[in-house]
TORPA-4810 file (N, C-alpha, C, O; in nm, 3 decimals):
<nodes>
NODE_1_3.656_-12.851_12.693_3.568_-12.837_12.806_3.460_-12.945_12.797_3.409_-12.975_12.689_X
NODE_2_3.425_-13.002_12.910_3.322_-13.103_12.917_3.222_-13.067_13.025_3.243_-12.971_13.099_X
NODE_3_3.113_-13.143_13.035_3.014_-13.117_13.139_3.071_-13.138_13.279_3.013_-13.092_13.377_X
NODE_4_3.181_-13.208_13.288_3.243_-13.231_13.419_3.327_-13.112_13.466_3.375_-13.111_13.579_X
NODE_5_3.345_-13.012_13.380_3.421_-12.894_13.418_3.354_-12.828_13.539_3.236_-12.795_13.535_X
NODE_6_3.429_-12.812_13.643_3.373_-12.756_13.767_3.354_-12.606_13.756_3.438_-12.535_13.700_X
NODE_7_3.244_-12.560_13.810_3.218_-12.418_13.821_3.263_-12.374_13.960_3.240_-12.446_14.057_X
NODE_8_3.327_-12.258_13.973_3.359_-12.209_14.108_3.231_-12.173_14.181_3.146_-12.101_14.127_X
NODE_9_3.216_-12.221_14.303_3.095_-12.197_14.380_3.099_-12.064_14.453_3.206_-12.019_14.495_X
NODE_10_2.984_-12.000_14.468_2.978_-11.877_14.547_3.003_-11.907_14.696_2.994_-12.021_14.742_X
NODE_11_3.033_-11.801_14.767_3.049_-11.811_14.912_2.919_-11.866_14.972_2.811_-11.826_14.930_X
NODE_12_2.928_-11.954_15.065_2.817_-12.015_15.138_2.740_-12.119_15.057_2.651_-12.184_15.111_X
NODE_13_2.772_-12.138_14.929_2.695_-12.232_14.847_2.697_-12.373_14.905_2.592_-12.436_14.917_X
NODE_14_2.813_-12.423_14.940_2.823_-12.560_14.990_2.748_-12.577_15.122_2.688_-12.682_15.146_X
NODE_15_2.751_-12.476_15.207_2.676_-12.483_15.333_2.525_-12.480_15.307_2.449_-12.553_15.371_X
NODE_16_2.482_-12.397_15.214_2.340_-12.392_15.179_2.298_-12.525_15.117_2.190_-12.576_15.146_X
NODE_17_2.383_-12.581_15.032_2.353_-12.708_14.967_2.335_-12.819_15.072_2.243_-12.899_15.063_X
NODE_18_2.423_-12.822_15.169_2.412_-12.924_15.276_2.283_-12.905_15.356_2.212_-13.002_15.384_X
NODE_19_2.254_-12.782_15.393_2.130_-12.754_15.468_2.007_-12.786_15.383_1.905_-12.830_15.436_X
NODE_20_2.016_-12.765_15.253_1.906_-12.797_15.161_1.879_-12.947_15.162_1.764_-12.989_15.169_X
NODE_21_1.984_-13.026_15.153_1.969_-13.172_15.155_1.906_-13.218_15.285_1.817_-13.303_15.284_X
NODE_22_1.951_-13.163_15.396_1.895_-13.200_15.527_1.748_-13.162_15.536_1.669_-13.234_15.597_X
NODE_23_1.710_-13.050_15.476_1.572_-13.000_15.484_1.473_-13.083_15.403_1.353_-13.081_15.430_X
NODE_24_1.524_-13.155_15.304_1.437_-13.232_15.217_1.387_-13.154_15.096_1.307_-13.207_15.018_X
NODE_25_1.432_-13.030_15.078_1.392_-12.950_14.963_1.453_-13.011_14.837_1.574_-13.031_14.831_X
NODE_26_1.370_-13.040_14.736_1.417_-13.108_14.616_1.398_-13.027_14.488_1.416_-13.080_14.379_X
NODE_27_1.362_-12.901_14.500_1.328_-12.822_14.382_1.436_-12.719_14.346_1.410_-12.627_14.268_X
NODE_28_1.556_-12.733_14.399_1.662_-12.634_14.375_1.712_-12.640_14.231_1.714_-12.747_14.169_X
NODE_29_1.753_-12.526_14.179_1.813_-12.519_14.046_1.949_-12.586_14.048_2.020_-12.582_14.149_X
NODE_30_1.986_-12.646_13.935_2.114_-12.716_13.927_2.231_-12.618_13.909_2.210_-12.499_13.882_X
NODE_31_2.351_-12.669_13.923_2.472_-12.585_13.917_2.488_-12.520_13.780_2.531_-12.405_13.772_X
NODE_32_2.453_-12.589_13.672_2.468_-12.531_13.538_2.376_-12.411_13.522_2.417_-12.306_13.473_X
NODE_33_2.251_-12.428_13.564_2.156_-12.316_13.558_2.207_-12.200_13.642_2.206_-12.085_13.599_X
NODE_34_2.251_-12.233_13.763_2.298_-12.128_13.855_2.419_-12.055_13.801_2.431_-11.934_13.819_X
NODE_35_2.510_-12.126_13.735_2.627_-12.057_13.679_2.585_-11.961_13.568_2.646_-11.856_13.551_X
NODE_36_2.481_-11.997_13.492_2.427_-11.904_13.393_2.364_-11.784_13.461_2.382_-11.670_13.416_X
NODE_37_2.289_-11.807_13.569_2.228_-11.696_13.643_2.334_-11.597_13.689_2.315_-11.476_13.679_X
NODE_38_2.445_-11.648_13.738_2.555_-11.561_13.785_2.611_-11.480_13.669_2.632_-11.359_13.681_X
NODE_39_2.636_-11.546_13.556_2.694_-11.477_13.441_2.600_-11.369_13.388_2.643_-11.258_13.357_X
NODE_40_2.471_-11.402_13.378_2.374_-11.303_13.332_2.361_-11.187_13.431_2.342_-11.073_13.389_X
NODE_41_2.373_-11.215_13.559_2.366_-11.109_13.660_2.479_-11.008_13.641_2.460_-10.888_13.662_X
NODE_42_2.595_-11.057_13.600_2.709_-10.967_13.580_2.684_-10.870_13.464_2.754_-10.769_13.452_X
NODE_43_2.587_-10.900_13.378_2.559_-10.813_13.263_2.471_-10.693_13.299_2.441_-10.611_13.213_X
NODE_44_2.429_-10.684_13.426_2.338_-10.577_13.467_2.397_-10.497_13.584_2.343_-10.502_13.695_X
NODE_45_2.508_-10.424_13.561_2.565_-10.346_13.669_2.467_-10.242_13.722_2.397_-10.176_13.645_X
NODE_46_2.463_-10.229_13.853_2.370_-10.135_13.916_2.225_-10.176_13.898_2.135_-10.093_13.911_X
NODE_47_2.202_-10.302_13.869_2.068_-10.349_13.834_1.978_-10.378_13.952_2.022_-10.397_14.065_X
NODE_48_1.849_-10.382_13.920_1.746_-10.425_14.015_1.706_-10.566_13.974_1.661_-10.589_13.862_X
NODE_49_1.722_-10.659_14.066_1.700_-10.801_14.041_1.582_-10.852_14.122_1.558_-10.807_14.234_X
NODE_50_1.507_-10.947_14.063_1.395_-11.010_14.130_1.405_-11.161_14.109_1.419_-11.208_13.996_X
NODE_51_1.398_-11.234_14.219_1.393_-11.380_14.214_1.261_-11.423_14.273_1.229_-11.391_14.388_X
NODE_52_1.183_-11.496_14.194_1.054_-11.546_14.238_1.072_-11.695_14.268_1.083_-11.777_14.177_X
NODE_53_1.073_-11.728_14.397_1.098_-11.865_14.439_1.238_-11.882_14.495_1.324_-11.943_14.430_X
NODE_54_1.261_-11.829_14.612_1.393_-11.837_14.677_1.432_-11.981_14.707_1.548_-12.020_14.692_X
NODE_55_1.333_-12.061_14.751_1.366_-12.194_14.802_1.457_-12.178_14.923_1.425_-12.105_15.016_X
NODE_56_1.569_-12.246_14.921_1.666_-12.238_15.031_1.778_-12.139_15.004_1.865_-12.119_15.089_X
NODE_57_1.777_-12.075_14.886_1.876_-11.973_14.856_1.993_-12.019_14.772_2.090_-11.944_14.755_X
NODE_58_1.987_-12.140_14.717_2.099_-12.186_14.634_2.116_-12.096_14.511_2.226_-12.044_14.488_X
NODE_59_2.010_-12.077_14.433_2.024_-11.991_14.315_2.046_-11.846_14.356_2.114_-11.771_14.286_X
NODE_60_1.990_-11.807_14.469_2.010_-11.671_14.520_2.158_-11.643_14.538_2.206_-11.535_14.503_X
NODE_61_2.231_-11.740_14.593_2.374_-11.720_14.618_2.451_-11.698_14.488_2.547_-11.621_14.485_X
NODE_62_2.409_-11.764_14.382_2.476_-11.748_14.252_2.443_-11.612_14.191_2.531_-11.546_14.136_X
NODE_63_2.317_-11.571_14.200_2.280_-11.439_14.146_2.360_-11.331_14.217_2.417_-11.242_14.154_X
NODE_64_2.364_-11.338_14.351_2.442_-11.241_14.429_2.588_-11.241_14.388_2.650_-11.135_14.382_X
NODE_65_2.643_-11.358_14.360_2.783_-11.371_14.323_2.814_-11.299_14.191_2.927_-11.256_14.170_X
NODE_66_2.714_-11.286_14.102_2.735_-11.217_13.976_2.705_-11.069_13.981_2.748_-10.993_13.894_X
NODE_67_2.630_-11.026_14.083_2.591_-10.885_14.094_2.706_-10.798_14.141_2.795_-10.843_14.213_X
NODE_68_2.705_-10.672_14.099_2.803_-10.578_14.151_2.751_-10.516_14.282_2.639_-10.544_14.324_X
NODE_69_2.833_-10.432_14.344_2.799_-10.376_14.475_2.682_-10.278_14.472_2.620_-10.253_14.575_X
NODE_70_2.652_-10.222_14.356_2.543_-10.125_14.346_2.408_-10.190_14.313_2.305_-10.122_14.314_X
NODE_71_2.408_-10.318_14.284_2.285_-10.388_14.248_2.208_-10.430_14.372_2.263_-10.438_14.482_X
NODE_72_2.078_-10.455_14.352_1.993_-10.505_14.461_1.911_-10.623_14.411_1.877_-10.632_14.293_X
NODE_73_1.880_-10.712_14.504_1.803_-10.832_14.473_1.691_-10.848_14.574_1.714_-10.848_14.695_X
NODE_74_1.568_-10.860_14.524_1.454_-10.900_14.606_1.426_-11.045_14.572_1.408_-11.079_14.455_X
NODE_75_1.423_-11.129_14.674_1.395_-11.272_14.653_1.277_-11.311_14.741_1.275_-11.283_14.861_X
NODE_76_1.178_-11.375_14.679_1.050_-11.401_14.744_1.022_-11.550_14.750_1.044_-11.623_14.653_X
NODE_77_0.972_-11.594_14.864_0.923_-11.731_14.878_0.813_-11.732_14.983_0.810_-11.646_15.071_X
NODE_78_0.723_-11.828_14.974_0.610_-11.835_15.068_0.634_-11.936_15.179_0.557_-11.939_15.275_X
NODE_79_0.739_-12.018_15.169_0.762_-12.125_15.267_0.869_-12.082_15.368_0.988_-12.081_15.336_X
NODE_80_0.828_-12.048_15.489_0.925_-11.998_15.587_1.031_-12.102_15.626_1.142_-12.065_15.665_X
NODE_81_0.998_-12.228_15.618_1.094_-12.333_15.656_1.216_-12.330_15.564_1.329_-12.339_15.611_X
NODE_82_1.194_-12.318_15.434_1.306_-12.314_15.340_1.370_-12.176_15.334_1.492_-12.164_15.322_X
NODE_83_1.288_-12.072_15.343_1.340_-11.936_15.341_1.435_-11.912_15.459_1.528_-11.832_15.448_X
NODE_84_1.412_-11.978_15.569_1.499_-11.965_15.686_1.642_-12.007_15.655_1.737_-11.948_15.708_X
NODE_85_1.659_-12.107_15.571_1.794_-12.150_15.531_1.863_-12.037_15.455_1.979_-12.005_15.481_X
NODE_86_1.792_-11.976_15.360_1.849_-11.863_15.286_1.886_-11.750_15.381_1.992_-11.690_15.369_X
NODE_87_1.797_-11.721_15.475_1.825_-11.614_15.571_1.949_-11.644_15.654_2.032_-11.556_15.678_X
NODE_88_1.963_-11.768_15.698_2.076_-11.807_15.782_2.210_-11.780_15.713_2.305_-11.736_15.777_X
NODE_89_2.216_-11.807_15.583_2.344_-11.797_15.513_2.363_-11.670_15.430_2.476_-11.636_15.395_X
NODE_90_2.255_-11.600_15.397_2.267_-11.488_15.303_2.221_-11.353_15.356_2.245_-11.251_15.292_X
NODE_91_2.156_-11.351_15.471_2.095_-11.225_15.518_2.198_-11.117_15.553_2.160_-11.001_15.570_X
NODE_92_2.324_-11.151_15.563_2.426_-11.049_15.592_2.464_-10.969_15.467_2.539_-10.872_15.476_X
NODE_93_2.413_-11.008_15.350_2.441_-10.935_15.226_2.341_-10.820_15.215_2.222_-10.842_15.197_X
NODE_94_2.390_-10.698_15.225_2.305_-10.578_15.226_2.235_-10.552_15.093_2.140_-10.473_15.088_X
NODE_95_2.278_-10.618_14.986_2.214_-10.599_14.856_2.085_-10.681_14.846_2.006_-10.662_14.753_X
NODE_96_2.063_-10.772_14.941_1.956_-10.871_14.934_1.842_-10.840_15.030_1.864_-10.809_15.147_X
NODE_97_1.719_-10.849_14.978_1.598_-10.845_15.061_1.527_-10.978_15.042_1.478_-11.008_14.933_X
NODE_98_1.520_-11.058_15.148_1.449_-11.185_15.146_1.310_-11.163_15.203_1.295_-11.117_15.317_X
NODE_99_1.207_-11.196_15.124_1.070_-11.170_15.165_0.988_-11.298_15.169_0.991_-11.378_15.075_X
NODE_100_0.916_-11.316_15.279_0.819_-11.425_15.287_0.685_-11.368_15.243_0.628_-11.282_15.310_X
NODE_101_0.635_-11.416_15.129_0.511_-11.360_15.073_0.449_-11.457_14.975_0.519_-11.538_14.912_X
NODE_102_0.319_-11.449_14.964_0.247_-11.518_14.858_0.272_-11.441_14.729_0.264_-11.318_14.727_X
NODE_103_0.302_-11.512_14.622_0.336_-11.447_14.496_0.227_-11.355_14.443_0.256_-11.243_14.401_X
NODE_104_0.102_-11.400_14.446_-0.007_-11.318_14.395_-0.022_-11.190_14.476_-0.041_-11.082_14.420_X
NODE_105_-0.012_-11.201_14.608_-0.022_-11.083_14.694_0.094_-10.987_14.667_0.074_-10.865_14.661_X
NODE_106_0.214_-11.041_14.650_0.330_-10.957_14.626_0.315_-10.883_14.493_0.341_-10.762_14.486_X
NODE_107_0.274_-10.954_14.389_0.255_-10.888_14.259_0.153_-10.775_14.270_0.175_-10.667_14.215_X
NODE_108_0.043_-10.799_14.338_-0.061_-10.696_14.351_-0.007_-10.571_14.421_-0.038_-10.459_14.382_X
NODE_109_0.072_-10.592_14.526_0.124_-10.480_14.604_0.241_-10.408_14.536_0.274_-10.296_14.574_X
NODE_110_0.303_-10.470_14.436_0.424_-10.415_14.375_0.415_-10.402_14.223_0.518_-10.401_14.156_X
NODE_111_0.295_-10.393_14.168_0.276_-10.398_14.024_0.346_-10.287_13.947_0.367_-10.301_13.826_X
NODE_112_0.383_-10.178_14.012_0.450_-10.068_13.942_0.603_-10.074_13.953_0.672_-9.986_13.902_X
NODE_113_0.655_-10.176_14.019_0.801_-10.191_14.031_0.861_-10.229_13.896_0.794_-10.289_13.812_X
NODE_114_0.987_-10.193_13.876_1.059_-10.226_13.753_1.191_-10.295_13.788_1.256_-10.260_13.886_X
NODE_115_1.229_-10.392_13.706_1.350_-10.470_13.730_1.429_-10.488_13.601_1.375_-10.479_13.490_X
NODE_116_1.558_-10.513_13.618_1.648_-10.538_13.504_1.669_-10.686_13.480_1.727_-10.726_13.379_X
NODE_117_1.621_-10.769_13.573_1.648_-10.913_13.569_1.545_-10.980_13.657_1.531_-10.946_13.775_X
NODE_118_1.473_-11.076_13.601_1.379_-11.155_13.678_1.408_-11.303_13.654_1.408_-11.349_13.540_X
NODE_119_1.433_-11.375_13.762_1.443_-11.521_13.756_1.317_-11.576_13.820_1.298_-11.566_13.941_X
NODE_120_1.229_-11.633_13.737_1.102_-11.687_13.784_1.116_-11.838_13.801_1.117_-11.913_13.703_X
NODE_121_1.128_-11.880_13.924_1.152_-12.021_13.956_1.040_-12.078_14.042_1.064_-12.167_14.124_X
NODE_122_0.921_-12.028_14.022_0.803_-12.077_14.092_0.682_-12.050_14.003_0.698_-12.000_13.892_X
NODE_123_0.565_-12.081_14.050_0.444_-12.064_13.968_0.418_-11.919_13.932_0.391_-11.887_13.816_X
NODE_124_0.426_-11.831_14.032_0.397_-11.689_14.007_0.511_-11.626_13.928_0.628_-11.638_13.963_X
NODE_125_0.472_-11.559_13.820_0.572_-11.499_13.732_0.616_-11.592_13.621_0.696_-11.556_13.535_X
NODE_126_0.561_-11.714_13.623_0.598_-11.813_13.523_0.468_-11.875_13.468_0.428_-11.842_13.356_X
NODE_127_0.406_-11.960_13.542_0.279_-12.021_13.498_0.159_-11.934_13.538_0.054_-11.941_13.474_X
NODE_128_0.175_-11.856_13.640_0.072_-11.762_13.685_0.131_-11.621_13.680_0.248_-11.602_13.713_X
NODE_129_0.051_-11.524_13.641_0.092_-11.384_13.640_0.214_-11.358_13.551_0.298_-11.274_13.583_X
NODE_130_0.221_-11.429_13.440_0.332_-11.410_13.346_0.330_-11.268_13.289_0.434_-11.202_13.284_X
NODE_131_0.214_-11.221_13.245_0.207_-11.085_13.189_0.253_-10.981_13.289_0.323_-10.886_13.253_X
NODE_132_0.214_-10.999_13.415_0.253_-10.904_13.519_0.404_-10.903_13.540_0.464_-10.798_13.560_X
NODE_133_0.465_-11.020_13.533_0.611_-11.029_13.549_0.682_-10.960_13.433_0.774_-10.881_13.454_X
NODE_134_0.640_-10.989_13.311_0.706_-10.929_13.195_0.687_-10.777_13.195_0.777_-10.703_13.155_X
NODE_135_0.571_-10.731_13.241_0.547_-10.586_13.250_0.645_-10.519_13.346_0.675_-10.401_13.330_X
NODE_136_0.695_-10.592_13.444_0.789_-10.537_13.542_0.931_-10.520_13.488_1.014_-10.456_13.552_X
NODE_137_0.958_-10.577_13.372_1.093_-10.568_13.316_1.117_-10.434_13.248_1.032_-10.384_13.175_X
NODE_138_1.233_-10.377_13.275_1.279_-10.261_13.200_1.318_-10.304_13.059_1.344_-10.421_13.035_X
NODE_139_1.323_-10.210_12.967_1.373_-10.239_12.833_1.514_-10.295_12.844_1.599_-10.239_12.914_X
NODE_140_1.540_-10.406_12.776_1.670_-10.471_12.784_1.682_-10.565_12.903_1.784_-10.631_12.921_X
NODE_141_1.576_-10.571_12.985_1.577_-10.658_13.102_1.570_-10.805_13.065_1.517_-10.842_12.960_X
NODE_142_1.623_-10.888_13.153_1.629_-11.033_13.132_1.517_-11.103_13.208_1.493_-11.074_13.325_X
NODE_143_1.451_-11.195_13.141_1.352_-11.284_13.203_1.406_-11.426_13.186_1.426_-11.472_13.074_X
NODE_144_1.429_-11.495_13.298_1.492_-11.627_13.295_1.404_-11.728_13.367_1.356_-11.703_13.478_X
NODE_145_1.383_-11.843_13.302_1.314_-11.955_13.366_1.393_-12.083_13.338_1.463_-12.094_13.238_X
NODE_146_1.378_-12.179_13.428_1.441_-12.309_13.407_1.334_-12.417_13.422_1.216_-12.387_13.433_X
NODE_147_1.377_-12.543_13.421_1.288_-12.659_13.435_1.187_-12.667_13.321_1.071_-12.700_13.345_X
NODE_148_1.230_-12.639_13.200_1.142_-12.649_13.084_1.154_-12.783_13.012_1.072_-12.814_12.926_X
NODE_149_1.255_-12.863_13.047_1.264_-13.001_13.000_1.195_-13.090_13.103_1.195_-13.057_13.221_X
NODE_150_1.137_-13.202_13.060_1.068_-13.290_13.156_1.156_-13.325_13.277_1.273_-13.362_13.262_X
NODE_151_1.098_-13.311_13.395_1.168_-13.337_13.521_1.101_-13.455_13.592_0.979_-13.472_13.582_X
NODE_152_1.180_-13.536_13.663_1.120_-13.652_13.731_1.021_-13.615_13.841_0.936_-13.697_13.878_X
NODE_153_1.029_-13.494_13.894_0.939_-13.454_14.003_0.814_-13.381_13.953_0.737_-13.330_14.034_X
NODE_154_0.794_-13.374_13.821_0.675_-13.307_13.767_0.550_-13.387_13.799_0.550_-13.509_13.784_X
NODE_155_0.444_-13.320_13.843_0.318_-13.389_13.865_0.250_-13.422_13.731_0.285_-13.367_13.627_X
NODE_156_0.154_-13.511_13.737_0.075_-13.548_13.620_0.017_-13.422_13.554_-0.040_-13.337_13.621_X
NODE_157_0.033_-13.411_13.422_-0.022_-13.298_13.348_0.067_-13.176_13.338_0.033_-13.080_13.269_X
NODE_158_0.181_-13.177_13.407_0.267_-13.058_13.404_0.336_-13.039_13.269_0.362_-12.926_13.228_X
NODE_159_0.366_-13.147_13.200_0.430_-13.138_13.069_0.349_-13.047_12.976_0.407_-12.966_12.904_X
NODE_160_0.217_-13.061_12.978_0.131_-12.978_12.893_0.140_-12.831_12.932_0.138_-12.743_12.846_X
NODE_161_0.150_-12.804_13.062_0.164_-12.665_13.107_0.296_-12.605_13.059_0.300_-12.489_13.016_X
NODE_162_0.404_-12.684_13.065_0.535_-12.634_13.020_0.533_-12.606_12.870_0.586_-12.504_12.826_X
NODE_163_0.473_-12.695_12.793_0.463_-12.674_12.648_0.383_-12.547_12.618_0.422_-12.469_12.532_X
NODE_164_0.273_-12.528_12.688_0.190_-12.409_12.666_0.265_-12.281_12.705_0.253_-12.179_12.636_X
NODE_165_0.341_-12.287_12.814_0.420_-12.170_12.854_0.519_-12.131_12.746_0.533_-12.013_12.714_X
NODE_166_0.587_-12.229_12.689_0.683_-12.201_12.582_0.612_-12.136_12.463_0.661_-12.039_12.406_X
NODE_167_0.496_-12.191_12.426_0.419_-12.133_12.316_0.378_-11.989_12.347_0.387_-11.902_12.260_X
NODE_168_0.333_-11.965_12.470_0.294_-11.830_12.509_0.412_-11.733_12.499_0.397_-11.621_12.451_X
NODE_169_0.529_-11.777_12.543_0.647_-11.692_12.537_0.688_-11.667_12.392_0.726_-11.555_12.356_X
NODE_170_0.681_-11.771_12.308_0.717_-11.755_12.166_0.625_-11.657_12.094_0.668_-11.589_12.001_X
NODE_171_0.502_-11.648_12.136_0.405_-11.561_12.070_0.408_-11.417_12.119_0.336_-11.332_12.066_X
NODE_172_0.488_-11.388_12.217_0.497_-11.251_12.269_0.579_-11.165_12.172_0.678_-11.211_12.116_X
NODE_173_0.536_-11.043_12.154_0.609_-10.949_12.068_0.706_-10.862_12.149_0.788_-10.790_12.092_X
NODE_174_0.697_-10.870_12.283_0.780_-10.784_12.367_0.905_-10.853_12.421_0.977_-10.796_12.503_X
NODE_175_0.932_-10.978_12.377_1.050_-11.051_12.421_1.125_-11.110_12.302_1.064_-11.155_12.205_X
NODE_176_1.257_-11.110_12.310_1.341_-11.187_12.220_1.389_-11.306_12.301_1.447_-11.288_12.408_X
NODE_177_1.364_-11.428_12.251_1.389_-11.550_12.329_1.505_-11.632_12.277_1.536_-11.633_12.158_X
NODE_178_1.566_-11.702_12.371_1.652_-11.816_12.337_1.609_-11.930_12.426_1.594_-11.914_12.548_X
NODE_179_1.589_-12.046_12.365_1.549_-12.167_12.437_1.665_-12.265_12.433_1.711_-12.305_12.326_X
NODE_180_1.713_-12.301_12.550_1.830_-12.386_12.561_1.791_-12.527_12.607_1.735_-12.545_12.715_X
NODE_181_1.821_-12.626_12.524_1.802_-12.765_12.562_1.931_-12.807_12.634_2.014_-12.879_12.580_X
NODE_182_1.942_-12.759_12.755_2.066_-12.770_12.834_2.026_-12.759_12.980_1.924_-12.697_13.012_X
NODE_183_2.103_-12.816_13.068_2.071_-12.818_13.210_1.929_-12.876_13.225_1.903_-12.987_13.177_X
NODE_184_1.837_-12.803_13.289_1.700_-12.853_13.303_1.606_-12.793_13.198_1.485_-12.809_13.207_X
NODE_185_1.663_-12.725_13.101_1.584_-12.657_12.999_1.563_-12.514_13.041_1.483_-12.485_13.130_X
NODE_186_1.634_-12.423_12.977_1.636_-12.282_13.019_1.584_-12.196_12.905_1.616_-12.218_12.788_X
NODE_187_1.503_-12.098_12.941_1.458_-11.996_12.847_1.503_-11.861_12.901_1.481_-11.829_13.018_X
NODE_188_1.566_-11.783_12.814_1.604_-11.646_12.849_1.536_-11.554_12.749_1.547_-11.572_12.628_X
NODE_189_1.466_-11.457_12.802_1.402_-11.355_12.719_1.460_-11.219_12.750_1.494_-11.190_12.865_X
NODE_190_1.472_-11.136_12.650_1.517_-10.998_12.666_1.399_-10.909_12.627_1.339_-10.926_12.520_X
NODE_191_1.366_-10.814_12.713_1.252_-10.725_12.689_1.287_-10.624_12.580_1.390_-10.555_12.587_X
NODE_192_1.200_-10.616_12.480_1.219_-10.518_12.371_1.186_-10.379_12.420_1.195_-10.283_12.344_X
</nodes>
């Protein structure tokens, strides 16, 4: 097996990818990360899933592809222009709730919710409100982040934030971590 080995794409992925390119959205998760998201989703039958940072729905389509019929996914984004692409291609999936919301406001309104899987692909739940996100995980729940290796679109000073986030995660007693120097740099934590 090599890095060129093709992953089977979820339904609507190629259409979402094309619409994403047309929209100018450049922050989507790569196929390797997404294939891991799908595989990890399959490990939580009947699970409650949370995606922070829908973007255009590319990673959302992969998470849905790994979920079983009894699972549910809430996916949140604040940008209606990109969220509209996800809605166009994914809103017919009854397991999915796509929400337009500010992350801080959503966390405040939903602080008592519990999830089996959180993919934090935006500031909230990752660089902001990390403790609140981890508190939402059930025991054995998965916390997944990507883009931990330097990225060409990172603004000045972001490298230091990423390093600090990794240190913060390593110092937590409530997570067991694996850090993967693969794809864009992935960290998976399991809640103790």
